[in-house]
N, C-alpha and C positions, 0 to 999 in steps of 0.2 A: 483560451478557451478555461473559463472558467466553468464550472459542474461540479452538480455532485458528484464528485468522485465512488464510490460507492459502485450505483446510478447506472453510471457513464462503463462501469467496471464492467456487470453485470446485464449493459446491450452489447458489448462486445460479447462476453462468453458466450451470452445467446444468442449469434449471428454469426459468431465463427466454428459454435458446436455444432446447431444445425449444417453451417457450408459442411463441415466433416459427419455428416451423422447420413443429409439425406445425398450420400452418392455413391453412384456404382462404375468409377474410373478406380482401373491400380494403383494408381496415383488421384487421394486427390488434392488440388489446391486454390488453395484462398488467398490472396489476391486483396492488397488492408490500399483503396488508397487516403489522401487528405487532398483539398487545393480551397483556398484562401479569395473572398469572389473580392473584384477587383479595388472594393473601395474600402478594407478594409469586416464589412460590419460581421459577414456571417464565413462561415466554411461551406466544406459540402465531404462527407465523408462517404465509399467506396469497398461495401466489399463482397467481393466476387469468389466468382467457387467454380467446380470443370465436371458440377452435380445434374442432375438427374435436370430440374428446369419445375415449371411453378406453368401450371394453362397461365394462357390469359383470365378466362373466365374462372378463376381459382383466385385469383392475386390478392383481392379484398377481403374473401375466405379466412388468407393465415395468418390475417392480424382480428380475428373474433379469438373471444377465449372461450377453450373447448375442442376450436372445429381442426379433426386431422383431417389429411388429405387421405390417409393411410392406412394400410391397418391399429390399431393401441401396439401390436406384435411386430410391427414391417419397421423399417429403419433406427434402434433398438431404442423401438417405445415414445414413450410419453405421452399427457397428455394434453398438449394441447392449445399449454399459458405465455410456451417463450414470446411471441411473437408481437402477443395482444401485451406483453411485458415491456418488447425492443419498440414498438409503437407508445405506450403510455414514456418512458424513458423520453424518447428522441420531442413526443409535449410536451413536454413539464418543463425539458428545456427550451424552449417555445421554438422549436421544433419542426423539420413536415416532411415524410419518408415515403418510397415509394421502389416499387419493384419492375426491373427490364432484368427482363428470360427470356431463353428457346430451350421449348420442352426438349428435356433427351440428351443437356450439352450443360448449358449453364444457368446463373444464375446473380440476377449485381442488384443487393437493396442500397443507395443511397435517398443519405437524409444528410439536411441542412443542418448547421448549427448556429447561434447566434456566435459572438469566441466573447458575450458578455453577455448568460446566461440570466435572463428575467431570476431564474430561481435560485440562481449559487447560496451559497453559504454568506 
């Protein structure tokens, strides 16, 4: 897969740090998986955690800039830009992102990327 390595590092930094930050379990877990499509044109990456989860009605809101689901000082603070940045990076690389979550138990951020990005350097 080709792409902007700085932006892709930023994408993973945001997803993994959120997985740890928004976790109320004694032992936070983060699992990253990668699978290439049968035709080899795309890959799907999943970042799964055992954290607090995201309610179905909030799954689109979390991608909006400056939208936080919790108080400014809850779960380590933040301004509500990380997942907006994640979505922009995925889209800029020609992919899609979505959320599967069980409130109180886990969240999985899945995204697809073309094996050769249309915006690769």
